[in-house]
N, C-alpha and C positions, 0 to 999 in steps of 0.2 A: 498469628502466624498463618492461619487458614485463609484469612482475608487477603494477606499479602500474596500468598501463592495463587489464589484465585485471580487477583489483580494482574499478576505476571502472565498467567495463562490467557486471560482476556486480551491483554495487550499483544501477546504473541499471535493470537488468532486474528486480531484486527490487522496487524502488520502483514500477515500472510494473505489475508483477503485483499488488502490494498495492493500488494505486490502482484497478485493474480489479476486484479482489475487492470493494472498498468500494462501487464503483458498482453491481456486480451485487447486493450485499446491499441497498443502498438501493433499487434498482429492485424487488427481490423484496418488500421491506417496503411499498413504495408501492402495489403491486397486491394485497397481502395483504388478504383480506376480513375483516370484523369477526367472522365466525363460521366454525367448521369443522363440516361436516356429515359424519356417518359412518354406515355400516351395521355391525352387529355382526359379529364374526369368524365366527360360525356362519352368518349370512346370506351372507357373502362367500366361503365356503369353496369353492363350486363354480367351476371355472375359467371357465365361460361366464357368470358373473354380470355383468349389465349393468342398472343401476338409474338411470333418469332421474328426477331430483327436480325437478319443475317450479317455476318462479317462482310465488310465491304460497302456498307450503307453510308452514303455521303450526307452530311449535314452542313448547311451553309447559312450565313446571314443573308438578308435580302440583297440582291445585286441589281435591282432595277435601275437604281441611280448610283450605286456605290462605284467609286472610281471615276465618276463623271461630274458629280456636283461637289462644289467646294465644301458644303456643310455636311456631306455624307461621310461617315467613317469608312475606311477601306473594308472591302468585303473579305470574309474569312470562311474557311471550310475545313472540316475534319472528316475522317473516315474511320468507322469502327473496325477493329482488328480482331474481334471475337463475336460469336453469336450469343445473343441473350434472349430470354423469354420473359415477356411482360404479361401479367394476369390482372384480373379484377382485384385480387388481394395484394398484389405487388405491381402497381402501375409504373413504378420507376425502378431502375436498376443501374448500378455503375458498370462502366465498360472501358476497356482499353481502346485507345484510338491513336491515330497519327494525323498530322496536319496534311492538307492537300494544297498543292500549288498548281494553278492553271492560268496562264496569261490570257487564254481565250475567254475565260469566265471572270477574269479580274480577281482571282484568288491568289494573292501574292505573299501572304504571311507564312513564313516557314515555321514560326512559333506563334501559336494562337493562345493568347493569354486571357484569363477570366476577368478582364476589366469591365466595370460598369454593368455587371450582371448580364453579359451578352447571352442571348438565346439563339440557337441555330435550329433550323427546321430541315427535316429530311427532304432531299431533292432527287434522289436516285441512288444508283449503285455503280461502283467502279466496274467497267467492262473494257477489256483491251487497254487502249491508251486514253480512254475518256470516261465520261459519265453517261450511263444509260438512264435517262429520265423516265422512260416508259416502263422499265422493269418488267418486261413481258414474260420473263422466266419465273416471276414470283407469284404468290397467291393473290387473287383479286382483292381479298380483304386487306392485305398489306399495301397493295398499290393504292387502294381507296383511302387508307389512312394517310399515306404520304401525300397524295394529291390534294387532300382536304386540309393539310397542315396540322393533323392531329398527332404527329410524331415529332418530338423535339429533343434537343440535347442542351444541357448547360455544362459549364466547365468547372471542375473542382480544382484544377491546377493547370499549368501551362502544358499544352499539347504540342509535341514536336515530332522528330523523326519523319520529315515530310515525304509524301508520295508525290512525285512530279508527273503530271499528265501531259500528253502531247496530242491535243485535239485539233490543232490547226497550225499553220505556219507561225502564228504568234508565239507558240510554245517551243518551236524548234530553234536550236542554237544557230547562229549565223555561220553558215557553211561556205560563204563566199559567193561571188557572182557566177552564175551559170551552173550551180549545183542543183540537181533535180531532187526535190523533196517529195515527189509523188508517192514514193514507197511509204513514207511516214504518214502521209494523209490517208493512203489506202488502209493502213493498219487500224485506223479509227473509223473506217467507212461503214462499219456495221452498227455504229451508234446512231440512235434516232436523232441525237443532237446534231449530227453531221448530215444525215439524210434530209432532215426537216428542221431547218434553222429555227423555226417558230414552234418547236415541240414544247409541251408543258415543262416547266422547270424554272428555276431562278437563275 
């Protein structure tokens, strides 16, 4: 009788533990962001490493040939929608994000899917109607990480809810013949990518 009671209690405890584990797993998956942002092992090797990646940071696939060569996959881009902090002990962290659409930069995917283990690298931050690749308002250490390719993002699931940029006439809807689009161009004129077409960036 004692052994039977002990067996029932053990079984009950095991079921409770299993149920608790399932709830924790479900909760972890529920808060898991669609992307994982990381700094490279080399950048994270210093124990005092602390990298604040601001909301609005844009990550993209290489666009040097994307959209122009038959063998190149279409370029894709996402933008973080929350600020995260990376450290020596935690060089990667999940983050919420949206897709980015810009005809100027050949980022056309409104839904960015995690096919083929795609990796995106930080290229700048959203500013006004476009992407500021110089990131002059950010710390030098963050700019250096971005320009050296040490900050990247991978996709955990499809990123959507697109942000539409209007960096040039290529992004503007067809307003008809004779319609002046200079106001829209001026709205993005503060961006280095517009002032200096050959500014660093992908």
